[in-house]
N, C-alpha and C positions, 0 to 999 in steps of 0.2 A: 335130631332126636337127642344127641348128647347135650347140646346147649340147653334144651328144655329141661332135661334132667338136672343139670348143674344149677340152673336158675331155680328150679323147684326146691332143691335142697339148700339153697342160699350159699352155695360155694363161691369162692373168690376166683378160682382158676380151674382150667382143664389141664390135666397132665397127659401128654400124648407124645409118642415118638414122631408123629407126623403133624407138626403144628401148622404146616401150610394149609391144611384143611380148615383151619380156624382163622384165616386171615381177616375175614369179614365178620367174625363172631362178636357178639356183644360181651362175651366172656373172654378174658385174657387166657391164652394158651402158653404153656411152658413144656419144654422137654423134661424128662425125669431128672436129667443132670441140672438143668436150670432150677427146677423146683427144690432139689436138695441143696443147691448153693444158697437159694433164698432162705430156706429153713435154717441153714447154718448161720447166715448173716443175722437172722432174727433170733438166733440162739434157741430155736425149738429142738434142734438136734445137736449132738456133739460132733466135733471135727473127726474124732477117731472112730466113728461108727463105720462099719464096712457094709455097704449096701449092695455089693456085687456088681457095680457098674463098670468096673475096670477090667473085666474078664477074669479068667482063672489064672492063678499064678503057678 
């Protein structure tokens, strides 16, 4: 169901905490952390943005 939705909206990736469920998916799956790293590498977001992925301080 998720893959069909992603394909229907022409997305490039699925972001999920459980990427093992998408091993055989035609759509690439990333963890939230992987997605943010790629967005930083492509300069879509800044390095100093706090997305709350490191737990509470």
